Structure formats: C-alpha cells, structure tokens
All heavy atoms as TSV, in Angstrom:
chain	resi	resn	atom	element	x	y	z
A	1	PHE	N	N	104.657	73.836	141.702
A	1	PHE	CA	C	103.370	73.631	141.051
A	1	PHE	C	C	103.059	72.145	141.091
A	1	PHE	O	O	103.881	71.319	140.716
A	1	PHE	CB	C	103.418	74.145	139.611
A	1	PHE	CG	C	103.452	75.644	139.557
A	1	PHE	CD1	C	104.608	76.346	139.777
A	1	PHE	CD2	C	102.294	76.346	139.306
A	1	PHE	CE1	C	104.640	77.724	139.752
A	1	PHE	CE2	C	102.299	77.730	139.265
A	1	PHE	CZ	C	103.470	78.421	139.492
A	2	ILE	N	N	101.870	71.830	141.549
A	2	ILE	CA	C	101.465	70.439	141.713
A	2	ILE	C	C	100.352	70.132	140.714
A	2	ILE	O	O	99.362	70.854	140.640
A	2	ILE	CB	C	100.976	70.176	143.146
A	2	ILE	CG1	C	102.116	70.465	144.132
A	2	ILE	CG2	C	100.483	68.744	143.297
A	2	ILE	CD1	C	101.665	70.492	145.575
A	3	TYR	N	N	100.542	69.036	139.964
A	3	TYR	CA	C	99.540	68.624	138.980
A	3	TYR	C	C	98.520	67.703	139.628
A	3	TYR	O	O	98.865	66.779	140.365
A	3	TYR	CB	C	100.214	67.913	137.803
A	3	TYR	CG	C	99.232	67.501	136.727
A	3	TYR	CD1	C	98.561	68.447	135.972
A	3	TYR	CD2	C	98.982	66.158	136.474
A	3	TYR	CE1	C	97.654	68.078	134.994
A	3	TYR	CE2	C	98.082	65.781	135.488
A	3	TYR	CZ	C	97.419	66.743	134.748
A	3	TYR	OH	O	96.529	66.373	133.782
A	4	ASN	N	N	97.234	67.941	139.356
A	4	ASN	CA	C	96.148	67.096	139.824
A	4	ASN	C	C	95.593	66.363	138.604
A	4	ASN	O	O	94.899	66.960	137.779
A	4	ASN	CB	C	95.062	67.944	140.489
A	4	ASN	CG	C	93.890	67.116	140.980
A	4	ASN	OD1	O	93.469	66.158	140.342
A	4	ASN	ND2	N	93.356	67.495	142.115
A	5	LYS	N	N	95.920	65.091	138.500
A	5	LYS	CA	C	95.535	64.301	137.323
A	5	LYS	C	C	94.013	64.177	137.178
A	5	LYS	O	O	93.494	64.297	136.070
A	5	LYS	CB	C	96.161	62.902	137.417
A	5	LYS	CG	C	95.941	62.062	136.193
A	5	LYS	CD	C	96.662	60.740	136.304
A	5	LYS	CE	C	96.454	59.901	135.060
A	5	LYS	NZ	N	97.186	58.630	135.120
A	6	GLU	N	N	93.304	63.952	138.276
A	6	GLU	CA	C	91.851	63.763	138.211
A	6	GLU	C	C	91.138	65.024	137.713
A	6	GLU	O	O	90.206	64.946	136.928
A	6	GLU	CB	C	91.296	63.360	139.582
A	6	GLU	CG	C	91.670	61.953	140.015
A	6	GLU	CD	C	93.112	61.843	140.496
A	6	GLU	OE1	O	93.641	62.810	141.099
A	6	GLU	OE2	O	93.736	60.791	140.240
A	7	ALA	N	N	91.574	66.192	138.191
A	7	ALA	CA	C	90.930	67.451	137.803
A	7	ALA	C	C	91.585	68.088	136.578
A	7	ALA	O	O	91.047	69.039	136.018
A	7	ALA	CB	C	90.979	68.437	138.968
A	8	ASN	N	N	92.762	67.585	136.168
A	8	ASN	CA	C	93.536	68.147	135.054
A	8	ASN	C	C	93.816	69.635	135.300
A	8	ASN	O	O	93.533	70.495	134.469
A	8	ASN	CB	C	92.817	67.942	133.720
A	8	ASN	CG	C	93.703	68.272	132.531
A	8	ASN	OD1	O	94.932	68.231	132.616
A	8	ASN	ND2	N	93.091	68.617	131.413
A	9	THR	N	N	94.354	69.914	136.496
A	9	THR	CA	C	94.692	71.277	136.888
A	9	THR	C	C	96.053	71.290	137.574
A	9	THR	O	O	96.575	70.242	137.955
A	9	THR	CB	C	93.662	71.857	137.880
A	9	THR	OG1	O	93.644	71.046	139.059
A	9	THR	CG2	C	92.276	71.944	137.274
A	10	TYR	N	N	96.612	72.481	137.737
A	10	TYR	CA	C	97.817	72.686	138.538
A	10	TYR	C	C	97.446	73.595	139.699
A	10	TYR	O	O	96.582	74.462	139.559
A	10	TYR	CB	C	98.914	73.381	137.721
A	10	TYR	CG	C	99.687	72.464	136.824
A	10	TYR	CD1	C	99.291	72.254	135.510
A	10	TYR	CD2	C	100.825	71.807	137.280
A	10	TYR	CE1	C	100.003	71.412	134.673
A	10	TYR	CE2	C	101.549	70.967	136.442
A	10	TYR	CZ	C	101.140	70.772	135.152
A	10	TYR	OH	O	101.843	69.939	134.330
A	11	THR	N	N	98.118	73.408	140.832
A	11	THR	CA	C	97.961	74.312	141.966
A	11	THR	C	C	99.305	74.983	142.203
A	11	THR	O	O	100.335	74.316	142.323
A	11	THR	CB	C	97.517	73.545	143.230
A	11	THR	OG1	O	96.304	72.858	142.944
A	11	THR	CG2	C	97.309	74.501	144.399
A	12	CYS	N	N	99.279	76.309	142.274
A	12	CYS	CA	C	100.509	77.070	142.459
A	12	CYS	C	C	100.873	77.134	143.945
A	12	CYS	O	O	100.051	76.797	144.805
A	12	CYS	CB	C	100.375	78.468	141.858
A	12	CYS	SG	S	99.496	79.650	142.901
A	13	PRO	N	N	102.078	77.579	144.275
A	13	PRO	CA	C	102.486	77.674	145.685
A	13	PRO	C	C	101.590	78.597	146.529
A	13	PRO	O	O	101.542	78.461	147.745
A	13	PRO	CB	C	103.906	78.235	145.602
A	13	PRO	CG	C	104.403	77.767	144.270
A	13	PRO	CD	C	103.205	77.843	143.373
A	14	GLN	N	N	100.864	79.517	145.894
A	14	GLN	CA	C	99.957	80.411	146.614
A	14	GLN	C	C	98.555	79.815	146.757
A	14	GLN	O	O	97.644	80.465	147.250
A	14	GLN	CB	C	99.880	81.763	145.895
A	14	GLN	CG	C	101.171	82.544	145.941
A	14	GLN	CD	C	101.495	82.996	147.357
A	14	GLN	OE1	O	100.699	83.640	148.011
A	14	GLN	NE2	N	102.675	82.625	147.830
A	15	GLY	N	N	98.363	78.580	146.282
A	15	GLY	CA	C	97.083	77.890	146.434
A	15	GLY	C	C	96.068	78.167	145.346
A	15	GLY	O	O	94.929	77.734	145.434
A	16	GLN	N	N	96.474	78.858	144.284
A	16	GLN	CA	C	95.562	79.154	143.174
A	16	GLN	C	C	95.566	77.990	142.173
A	16	GLN	O	O	96.575	77.316	141.996
A	16	GLN	CB	C	95.969	80.450	142.474
A	16	GLN	CG	C	95.905	81.668	143.368
A	16	GLN	CD	C	94.501	81.945	143.874
A	16	GLN	OE1	O	93.511	81.757	143.172
A	16	GLN	NE2	N	94.410	82.390	145.120
A	17	THR	N	N	94.440	77.787	141.512
A	17	THR	CA	C	94.302	76.696	140.552
A	17	THR	C	C	94.468	77.205	139.130
A	17	THR	O	O	93.779	78.140	138.719
A	17	THR	CB	C	92.918	76.021	140.698
A	17	THR	OG1	O	92.786	75.550	142.034
A	17	THR	CG2	C	92.768	74.856	139.739
A	18	LEU	N	N	95.389	76.577	138.395
A	18	LEU	CA	C	95.585	76.885	136.980
A	18	LEU	C	C	94.809	75.851	136.180
A	18	LEU	O	O	94.971	74.640	136.388
A	18	LEU	CB	C	97.063	76.818	136.601
A	18	LEU	CG	C	97.944	77.965	137.090
A	18	LEU	CD1	C	98.315	77.781	138.553
A	18	LEU	CD2	C	99.192	78.059	136.247
A	19	THR	N	N	93.949	76.319	135.287
A	19	THR	CA	C	93.111	75.431	134.495
A	19	THR	C	C	93.445	75.560	133.015
A	19	THR	O	O	94.102	76.497	132.584
A	19	THR	CB	C	91.620	75.753	134.698
A	19	THR	OG1	O	91.378	77.106	134.302
A	19	THR	CG2	C	91.202	75.556	136.144
A	20	THR	N	N	92.944	74.616	132.251
A	20	THR	CA	C	93.103	74.627	130.802
A	20	THR	C	C	91.719	74.714	130.162
A	20	THR	O	O	90.730	74.280	130.765
A	20	THR	CB	C	93.839	73.373	130.310
A	20	THR	OG1	O	93.970	73.435	128.888
A	20	THR	CG2	C	93.123	72.095	130.679
A	21	THR	N	N	91.677	75.249	128.958
A	21	THR	CA	C	90.412	75.267	128.226
A	21	THR	C	C	90.128	73.900	127.615
A	21	THR	O	O	89.048	73.644	127.125
A	21	THR	CB	C	90.438	76.305	127.082
A	21	THR	OG1	O	91.464	75.937	126.158
A	21	THR	CG2	C	90.681	77.703	127.612
A	22	GLY	N	N	91.152	73.049	127.618
A	22	GLY	CA	C	91.018	71.731	127.022
A	22	GLY	C	C	91.503	71.692	125.590
A	22	GLY	O	O	91.610	70.628	124.993
A	23	SER	N	N	91.801	72.862	125.032
A	23	SER	CA	C	92.296	72.928	123.656
A	23	SER	C	C	93.722	72.404	123.582
A	23	SER	O	O	94.525	72.641	124.483
A	23	SER	CB	C	92.286	74.365	123.145
A	23	SER	OG	O	90.978	74.856	123.082
A	24	TRP	N	N	94.019	71.715	122.507
A	24	TRP	CA	C	95.372	71.223	122.263
A	24	TRP	C	C	96.046	72.129	121.253
A	24	TRP	O	O	95.431	72.540	120.280
A	24	TRP	CB	C	95.342	69.783	121.748
A	24	TRP	CG	C	94.983	68.819	122.830
A	24	TRP	CD1	C	93.745	68.375	123.154
A	24	TRP	CD2	C	95.885	68.187	123.739
A	24	TRP	NE1	N	93.810	67.508	124.213
A	24	TRP	CE2	C	95.112	67.375	124.588
A	24	TRP	CE3	C	97.266	68.241	123.921
A	24	TRP	CZ2	C	95.687	66.613	125.610
A	24	TRP	CZ3	C	97.827	67.475	124.935
A	24	TRP	CH2	C	97.048	66.681	125.766
A	25	HIS	N	N	97.311	72.449	121.497
A	25	HIS	CA	C	98.104	73.297	120.620
A	25	HIS	C	C	99.252	72.452	120.074
A	25	HIS	O	O	99.710	71.528	120.727
A	25	HIS	CB	C	98.663	74.495	121.395
A	25	HIS	CG	C	97.602	75.256	122.118
A	25	HIS	ND1	N	96.890	76.274	121.536
A	25	HIS	CD2	C	97.110	75.129	123.370
A	25	HIS	CE1	C	96.022	76.745	122.397
A	25	HIS	NE2	N	96.135	76.073	123.525
A	26	LYS	N	N	99.707	72.790	118.892
A	26	LYS	CA	C	100.792	72.026	118.273
A	26	LYS	C	C	102.103	72.792	118.377
A	26	LYS	O	O	102.188	73.949	117.984
A	26	LYS	CB	C	100.489	71.726	116.819
A	26	LYS	CG	C	101.552	70.848	116.174
A	26	LYS	CD	C	101.077	70.294	114.861
A	26	LYS	CE	C	102.133	69.444	114.194
A	26	LYS	NZ	N	102.250	68.122	114.748
A	27	LYS	N	N	103.099	72.133	118.928
A	27	LYS	CA	C	104.451	72.669	118.991
A	27	LYS	C	C	105.212	72.028	117.843
A	27	LYS	O	O	105.298	70.817	117.745
A	27	LYS	CB	C	105.091	72.293	120.331
A	27	LYS	CG	C	106.465	72.830	120.532
A	27	LYS	CD	C	106.380	74.279	120.924
A	27	LYS	CE	C	107.661	74.730	121.580
A	27	LYS	NZ	N	107.545	76.076	122.110
A	28	THR	N	N	105.713	72.846	116.943
A	28	THR	CA	C	106.410	72.293	115.784
A	28	THR	C	C	107.893	72.153	116.071
A	28	THR	O	O	108.485	72.947	116.796
A	28	THR	CB	C	106.206	73.183	114.545
A	28	THR	OG1	O	106.634	74.508	114.857
A	28	THR	CG2	C	104.749	73.211	114.124
A	29	GLY	N	N	108.455	71.119	115.495
A	29	GLY	CA	C	109.885	70.873	115.621
A	29	GLY	C	C	110.552	71.129	114.288
A	29	GLY	O	O	109.981	71.744	113.389
A	30	ARG	N	N	111.764	70.645	114.165
A	30	ARG	CA	C	112.503	70.823	112.904
A	30	ARG	C	C	111.845	70.054	111.762
A	30	ARG	O	O	111.917	70.460	110.616
A	30	ARG	CB	C	113.944	70.363	113.076
A	30	ARG	CG	C	114.721	71.279	113.974
A	30	ARG	CD	C	116.160	70.879	114.047
A	30	ARG	NE	N	116.887	71.843	114.845
A	30	ARG	CZ	C	118.087	71.659	115.297
A	30	ARG	NH1	N	118.725	70.527	115.040
A	30	ARG	NH2	N	118.675	72.580	116.018
A	31	THR	N	N	111.223	68.948	112.113
A	31	THR	CA	C	110.485	68.168	111.114
A	31	THR	C	C	109.063	67.977	111.625
A	31	THR	O	O	108.792	68.142	112.817
A	31	THR	CB	C	111.126	66.786	110.885
A	31	THR	OG1	O	111.008	66.023	112.093
A	31	THR	CG2	C	112.587	66.898	110.479
A	32	GLU	N	N	108.161	67.610	110.756
A	32	GLU	CA	C	106.767	67.383	111.134
A	32	GLU	C	C	106.665	66.309	112.215
A	32	GLU	O	O	105.870	66.410	113.141
A	32	GLU	CB	C	105.958	66.968	109.895
A	32	GLU	CG	C	104.471	66.783	110.150
A	32	GLU	CD	C	103.740	68.070	110.495
A	32	GLU	OE1	O	104.170	69.146	110.053
A	32	GLU	OE2	O	102.731	67.998	111.231
A	33	GLU	N	N	107.510	65.286	112.129
A	33	GLU	CA	C	107.461	64.181	113.082
A	33	GLU	C	C	107.966	64.570	114.467
A	33	GLU	O	O	107.640	63.935	115.453
A	33	GLU	CB	C	108.282	62.985	112.574
A	33	GLU	CG	C	107.775	62.372	111.289
A	33	GLU	CD	C	108.204	63.158	110.042
A	33	GLU	OE1	O	109.259	63.805	110.050
A	33	GLU	OE2	O	107.448	63.134	109.061
A	34	SER	N	N	108.788	65.614	114.556
A	34	SER	CA	C	109.367	65.977	115.856
A	34	SER	C	C	108.473	66.921	116.662
A	34	SER	O	O	108.798	67.270	117.783
A	34	SER	CB	C	110.753	66.608	115.671
A	34	SER	OG	O	110.644	67.845	114.998
A	35	GLY	N	N	107.339	67.302	116.115
A	35	GLY	CA	C	106.411	68.156	116.844
A	35	GLY	C	C	105.596	67.355	117.846
A	35	GLY	O	O	105.618	66.133	117.844
A	36	TYR	N	N	104.899	68.061	118.723
A	36	TYR	CA	C	104.036	67.398	119.692
A	36	TYR	C	C	102.882	68.322	120.073
A	36	TYR	O	O	102.888	69.500	119.765
A	36	TYR	CB	C	104.817	66.980	120.941
A	36	TYR	CG	C	105.432	68.134	121.706
A	36	TYR	CD1	C	104.739	68.759	122.741
A	36	TYR	CD2	C	106.699	68.601	121.396
A	36	TYR	CE1	C	105.281	69.824	123.438
A	36	TYR	CE2	C	107.257	69.660	122.085
A	36	TYR	CZ	C	106.540	70.267	123.108
A	36	TYR	OH	O	107.098	71.324	123.788
A	37	MET	N	N	101.905	67.761	120.754
A	37	MET	CA	C	100.731	68.511	121.184
A	37	MET	C	C	100.864	68.843	122.671
A	37	MET	O	O	101.449	68.089	123.434
A	37	MET	CB	C	99.467	67.687	120.950
A	37	MET	CG	C	99.250	67.257	119.507
A	37	MET	SD	S	99.024	68.628	118.381
A	37	MET	CE	C	97.380	69.151	118.822
A	38	TYR	N	N	100.286	69.998	123.064
A	38	TYR	CA	C	100.329	70.380	124.461
A	38	TYR	C	C	99.109	71.219	124.825
A	38	TYR	O	O	98.438	71.768	123.956
A	38	TYR	CB	C	101.614	71.155	124.785
A	38	TYR	CG	C	101.701	72.510	124.116
A	38	TYR	CD1	C	101.307	73.657	124.799
A	38	TYR	CD2	C	102.160	72.651	122.815
A	38	TYR	CE1	C	101.372	74.907	124.190
A	38	TYR	CE2	C	102.228	73.882	122.208
A	38	TYR	CZ	C	101.836	75.010	122.899
A	38	TYR	OH	O	101.887	76.242	122.298
A	39	GLN	N	N	98.820	71.290	126.122
A	39	GLN	CA	C	97.751	72.137	126.642
A	39	GLN	C	C	98.372	73.238	127.491
A	39	GLN	O	O	99.416	73.036	128.116
A	39	GLN	CB	C	96.781	71.328	127.513
A	39	GLN	CG	C	95.918	70.374	126.713
A	39	GLN	CD	C	94.937	69.632	127.599
A	39	GLN	OE1	O	95.281	69.158	128.663
A	39	GLN	NE2	N	93.700	69.522	127.135
A	40	LYS	N	N	97.708	74.401	127.536
A	40	LYS	CA	C	98.164	75.534	128.337
A	40	LYS	C	C	97.295	75.648	129.588
A	40	LYS	O	O	96.087	75.488	129.516
A	40	LYS	CB	C	98.033	76.837	127.550
A	40	LYS	CG	C	98.936	76.932	126.357
A	40	LYS	CD	C	98.722	78.266	125.656
A	40	LYS	CE	C	99.584	78.361	124.422
A	40	LYS	NZ	N	99.426	79.654	123.753
A	41	TYR	N	N	97.945	75.954	130.701
A	41	TYR	CA	C	97.252	76.136	131.976
A	41	TYR	C	C	97.534	77.540	132.485
A	41	TYR	O	O	98.686	77.982	132.500
A	41	TYR	CB	C	97.743	75.112	133.009
A	41	TYR	CG	C	97.428	73.694	132.617
A	41	TYR	CD1	C	98.187	73.028	131.657
A	41	TYR	CD2	C	96.356	73.021	133.189
A	41	TYR	CE1	C	97.893	71.733	131.283
A	41	TYR	CE2	C	96.055	71.716	132.825
A	41	TYR	CZ	C	96.823	71.089	131.868
A	41	TYR	OH	O	96.531	69.805	131.499
A	42	ARG	N	N	96.475	78.243	132.939
A	42	ARG	CA	C	96.599	79.622	133.415
A	42	ARG	C	C	95.578	79.868	134.525
A	42	ARG	O	O	94.628	79.115	134.673
A	42	ARG	CB	C	96.292	80.613	132.297
A	42	ARG	CG	C	97.148	80.516	131.088
A	42	ARG	CD	C	96.693	81.592	130.088
A	42	ARG	NE	N	97.360	81.411	128.818
A	42	ARG	CZ	C	96.760	81.384	127.648
A	42	ARG	NH1	N	95.455	81.508	127.567
A	42	ARG	NH2	N	97.449	81.247	126.541
A	43	THR	N	N	95.771	80.993	135.229
A	43	THR	CA	C	94.781	81.474	136.182
A	43	THR	C	C	94.768	82.994	136.165
A	43	THR	O	O	95.839	83.610	136.093
A	43	THR	CB	C	95.036	80.974	137.622
A	43	THR	OG1	O	94.030	81.505	138.488
A	43	THR	CG2	C	96.402	81.367	138.135
A	44	PRO	N	N	93.601	83.599	136.222
A	44	PRO	CA	C	93.544	85.065	136.266
A	44	PRO	C	C	94.054	85.613	137.604
A	44	PRO	O	O	94.337	86.803	137.722
A	44	PRO	CB	C	92.065	85.380	136.060
A	44	PRO	CG	C	91.341	84.133	136.423
A	44	PRO	CD	C	92.271	83.003	136.141
A	45	ALA	N	N	94.204	84.760	138.623
A	45	ALA	CA	C	94.668	85.201	139.943
A	45	ALA	C	C	96.093	85.754	139.900
A	45	ALA	O	O	96.482	86.525	140.777
A	45	ALA	CB	C	94.594	84.045	140.933
A	46	CYS	N	N	96.860	85.401	138.889
A	46	CYS	CA	C	98.240	85.902	138.770
A	46	CYS	C	C	98.286	87.428	138.714
A	46	CYS	O	O	99.223	88.043	139.214
A	46	CYS	CB	C	98.912	85.356	137.517
A	46	CYS	SG	S	99.330	83.609	137.586
A	47	LYS	N	N	97.294	88.015	138.101
A	47	LYS	CA	C	97.308	89.474	137.908
A	47	LYS	C	C	97.323	90.250	139.212
A	47	LYS	O	O	97.844	91.349	139.272
A	47	LYS	CB	C	96.118	89.890	137.039
A	47	LYS	CG	C	96.236	89.365	135.628
A	47	LYS	CD	C	95.030	89.694	134.796
A	47	LYS	CE	C	95.174	89.077	133.413
A	47	LYS	NZ	N	93.980	89.245	132.606
A	48	THR	N	N	96.784	89.669	140.282
A	48	THR	CA	C	96.756	90.349	141.578
A	48	THR	C	C	97.588	89.632	142.643
A	48	THR	O	O	97.517	89.963	143.818
A	48	THR	CB	C	95.299	90.475	142.077
A	48	THR	OG1	O	94.724	89.163	142.172
A	48	THR	CG2	C	94.472	91.341	141.145
A	49	CYS	N	N	98.385	88.679	142.239
A	49	CYS	CA	C	99.192	87.895	143.177
A	49	CYS	C	C	100.330	88.745	143.762
A	49	CYS	O	O	101.060	89.404	143.012
A	49	CYS	CB	C	99.773	86.671	142.481
A	49	CYS	SG	S	100.764	85.634	143.590
A	50	PRO	N	N	100.522	88.715	145.085
A	50	PRO	CA	C	101.571	89.523	145.707
A	50	PRO	C	C	102.998	89.046	145.403
A	50	PRO	O	O	103.941	89.810	145.587
A	50	PRO	CB	C	101.265	89.413	147.211
A	50	PRO	CG	C	100.473	88.162	147.353
A	50	PRO	CD	C	99.708	88.010	146.064
A	51	VAL	N	N	103.153	87.801	144.947
A	51	VAL	CA	C	104.498	87.284	144.647
A	51	VAL	C	C	104.687	86.996	143.154
A	51	VAL	O	O	105.589	86.248	142.770
A	51	VAL	CB	C	104.834	86.028	145.491
A	51	VAL	CG1	C	104.901	86.372	146.965
A	51	VAL	CG2	C	103.827	84.918	145.242
A	52	LYS	N	N	103.866	87.598	142.318
A	52	LYS	CA	C	103.934	87.360	140.871
A	52	LYS	C	C	105.337	87.599	140.315
A	52	LYS	O	O	105.837	86.822	139.502
A	52	LYS	CB	C	102.939	88.240	140.126
A	52	LYS	CG	C	102.998	88.079	138.629
A	52	LYS	CD	C	102.017	89.006	137.937
A	52	LYS	CE	C	102.258	88.946	136.449
A	52	LYS	NZ	N	102.618	90.226	135.900
A	53	ASP	N	N	105.993	88.662	140.757
A	53	ASP	CA	C	107.326	88.988	140.248
A	53	ASP	C	C	108.359	87.909	140.568
A	53	ASP	O	O	109.356	87.778	139.870
A	53	ASP	CB	C	107.806	90.333	140.800
A	53	ASP	CG	C	106.981	91.490	140.245
A	53	ASP	OD1	O	106.301	91.306	139.219
A	53	ASP	OD2	O	107.027	92.578	140.851
A	54	GLN	N	N	108.128	87.121	141.602
A	54	GLN	CA	C	109.032	86.022	141.944
A	54	GLN	C	C	108.732	84.777	141.126
A	54	GLN	O	O	109.551	83.876	141.035
A	54	GLN	CB	C	108.914	85.681	143.431
A	54	GLN	CG	C	109.341	86.803	144.344
A	54	GLN	CD	C	109.049	86.478	145.800
A	54	GLN	OE1	O	108.919	85.331	146.177
A	54	GLN	NE2	N	108.951	87.514	146.611
A	55	CYS	N	N	107.557	84.733	140.536
A	55	CYS	CA	C	107.088	83.547	139.824
A	55	CYS	C	C	107.292	83.637	138.316
A	55	CYS	O	O	107.684	82.672	137.679
A	55	CYS	CB	C	105.612	83.339	140.144
A	55	CYS	SG	S	104.883	81.882	139.415
A	56	THR	N	N	106.999	84.816	137.751
A	56	THR	CA	C	107.055	84.967	136.302
A	56	THR	C	C	107.233	86.429	135.915
A	56	THR	O	O	106.838	87.325	136.666
A	56	THR	CB	C	105.766	84.422	135.636
A	56	THR	OG1	O	105.879	84.515	134.225
A	56	THR	CG2	C	104.529	85.184	136.086
A	57	SER	N	N	107.814	86.645	134.749
A	57	SER	CA	C	107.921	88.005	134.221
A	57	SER	C	C	106.837	88.250	133.161
A	57	SER	O	O	106.695	89.348	132.649
A	57	SER	CB	C	109.308	88.232	133.616
A	57	SER	OG	O	109.533	87.315	132.562
A	58	ARG	N	N	106.071	87.221	132.852
A	58	ARG	CA	C	105.008	87.321	131.854
A	58	ARG	C	C	103.894	88.229	132.377
A	58	ARG	O	O	103.382	88.021	133.478
A	58	ARG	CB	C	104.470	85.920	131.558
A	58	ARG	CG	C	103.529	85.833	130.402
A	58	ARG	CD	C	103.193	84.350	130.098
A	58	ARG	NE	N	102.182	84.285	129.089
A	58	ARG	CZ	C	100.871	84.354	129.333
A	58	ARG	NH1	N	100.424	84.477	130.562
A	58	ARG	NH2	N	100.010	84.290	128.352
A	59	LYS	N	N	103.530	89.225	131.608
A	59	LYS	CA	C	102.535	90.223	132.030
A	59	LYS	C	C	101.202	89.584	132.414
A	59	LYS	O	O	100.580	89.972	133.392
A	59	LYS	CB	C	102.330	91.257	130.924
A	59	LYS	CG	C	101.470	92.414	131.345
A	59	LYS	CD	C	101.386	93.475	130.273
A	59	LYS	CE	C	100.557	94.647	130.752
A	59	LYS	NZ	N	100.505	95.720	129.780
A	60	GLY	N	N	100.762	88.601	131.649
A	60	GLY	CA	C	99.484	87.942	131.913
A	60	GLY	C	C	99.534	86.921	133.025
A	60	GLY	O	O	98.521	86.337	133.380
A	61	GLY	N	N	100.698	86.683	133.600
A	61	GLY	CA	C	100.840	85.704	134.677
A	61	GLY	C	C	101.464	84.407	134.204
A	61	GLY	O	O	101.794	84.239	133.034
A	62	ARG	N	N	101.620	83.490	135.123
A	62	ARG	CA	C	102.260	82.204	134.853
A	62	ARG	C	C	101.431	81.395	133.863
A	62	ARG	O	O	100.209	81.352	133.939
A	62	ARG	CB	C	102.403	81.438	136.166
A	62	ARG	CG	C	102.897	80.008	136.014
A	62	ARG	CD	C	104.312	79.931	135.521
A	62	ARG	NE	N	105.246	80.175	136.587
A	62	ARG	CZ	C	106.381	79.518	136.739
A	62	ARG	NH1	N	106.725	78.584	135.887
A	62	ARG	NH2	N	107.182	79.812	137.722
A	63	GLU	N	N	102.129	80.742	132.944
A	63	GLU	CA	C	101.484	79.851	131.980
A	63	GLU	C	C	102.294	78.571	131.951
A	63	GLU	O	O	103.513	78.616	131.790
A	63	GLU	CB	C	101.453	80.496	130.596
A	63	GLU	CG	C	100.758	79.649	129.552
A	63	GLU	CD	C	100.669	80.363	128.226
A	63	GLU	OE1	O	99.755	81.182	128.056
A	63	GLU	OE2	O	101.536	80.114	127.369
A	64	ILE	N	N	101.633	77.446	132.126
A	64	ILE	CA	C	102.303	76.146	132.110
A	64	ILE	C	C	101.855	75.395	130.872
A	64	ILE	O	O	100.659	75.332	130.575
A	64	ILE	CB	C	101.962	75.335	133.376
A	64	ILE	CG1	C	102.485	76.054	134.616
A	64	ILE	CG2	C	102.539	73.925	133.290
A	64	ILE	CD1	C	102.120	75.387	135.919
A	65	ASP	N	N	102.804	74.844	130.146
A	65	ASP	CA	C	102.506	73.983	128.995
A	65	ASP	C	C	102.710	72.541	129.422
A	65	ASP	O	O	103.735	72.210	130.013
A	65	ASP	CB	C	103.437	74.288	127.814
A	65	ASP	CG	C	103.223	75.669	127.225
A	65	ASP	OD1	O	102.207	76.318	127.569
A	65	ASP	OD2	O	104.061	76.094	126.426
A	66	ARG	N	N	101.738	71.682	129.148
A	66	ARG	CA	C	101.843	70.257	129.482
A	66	ARG	C	C	101.731	69.444	128.209
A	66	ARG	O	O	100.706	69.452	127.524
A	66	ARG	CB	C	100.739	69.844	130.465
A	66	ARG	CG	C	100.867	68.389	130.903
A	66	ARG	CD	C	99.888	68.082	132.016
A	66	ARG	NE	N	99.964	66.704	132.437
A	66	ARG	CZ	C	100.823	66.224	133.331
A	66	ARG	NH1	N	101.671	67.040	133.908
A	66	ARG	NH2	N	100.825	64.960	133.641
A	67	SER	N	N	102.787	68.733	127.902
A	67	SER	CA	C	102.874	67.930	126.691
A	67	SER	C	C	101.936	66.724	126.748
A	67	SER	O	O	101.600	66.232	127.818
A	67	SER	CB	C	104.317	67.431	126.537
A	67	SER	OG	O	104.394	66.275	125.760
A	68	GLN	N	N	101.571	66.245	125.596
A	68	GLN	CA	C	100.756	65.030	125.507
A	68	GLN	C	C	101.484	63.844	126.110
A	68	GLN	O	O	100.875	62.850	126.477
A	68	GLN	CB	C	100.424	64.732	124.042
A	68	GLN	CG	C	101.622	64.271	123.220
A	68	GLN	CD	C	101.374	64.242	121.733
A	68	GLN	OE1	O	101.268	65.262	121.105
A	68	GLN	NE2	N	101.256	63.049	121.189
A	69	TYR	N	N	102.791	63.925	126.261
A	69	TYR	CA	C	103.592	62.829	126.788
A	69	TYR	C	C	103.821	62.929	128.284
A	69	TYR	O	O	104.379	62.017	128.896
A	69	TYR	CB	C	104.947	62.766	126.081
A	69	TYR	CG	C	104.807	62.618	124.588
A	69	TYR	CD1	C	105.182	63.644	123.738
A	69	TYR	CD2	C	104.264	61.469	124.022
A	69	TYR	CE1	C	105.034	63.520	122.359
A	69	TYR	CE2	C	104.111	61.336	122.664
A	69	TYR	CZ	C	104.492	62.362	121.831
A	69	TYR	OH	O	104.353	62.253	120.481
A	70	ALA	N	N	103.437	64.042	128.904
A	70	ALA	CA	C	103.689	64.228	130.348
A	70	ALA	C	C	102.733	63.392	131.179
A	70	ALA	O	O	101.653	63.070	130.788
A	70	ALA	CB	C	103.536	65.699	130.704
C-alpha cells in the first residue's frame, strides 16, 4: 500500500484508491495522555476484488488506520 501525501490517499496493490472521510477518531490508551488520533482509509472496491482473501479477512474490505504522527 502506497501513501499519497498530496491526495491523502492510499493505493492498494490492485491499483484501487483508499480514501478517508477526513474524520479523526480517537484511539485510547491506558491513560488519557497515551491516546492518539487517527484517520481510517477504505475503498468499496474491496467487496469485488479477486484477491480480497489474500489481503484481509475483514468482511467490508481492507481498512487502514493512519495516526496523526505518521
């Protein structure tokens, strides 16, 4: 999976683009200070991808989380 900084997207090995809604989600840690924010990237193309089973076991397809620190 290749990240495109300018477009804020990922491209999968099959050439599909994973996008984010732009929403930030909070990942909580053991303490409030150890948590961080992240965005989720997905594509509906996973549902019909011929190699989905090699990529993910998630029913809705591959989902990538990108931390605010990445």
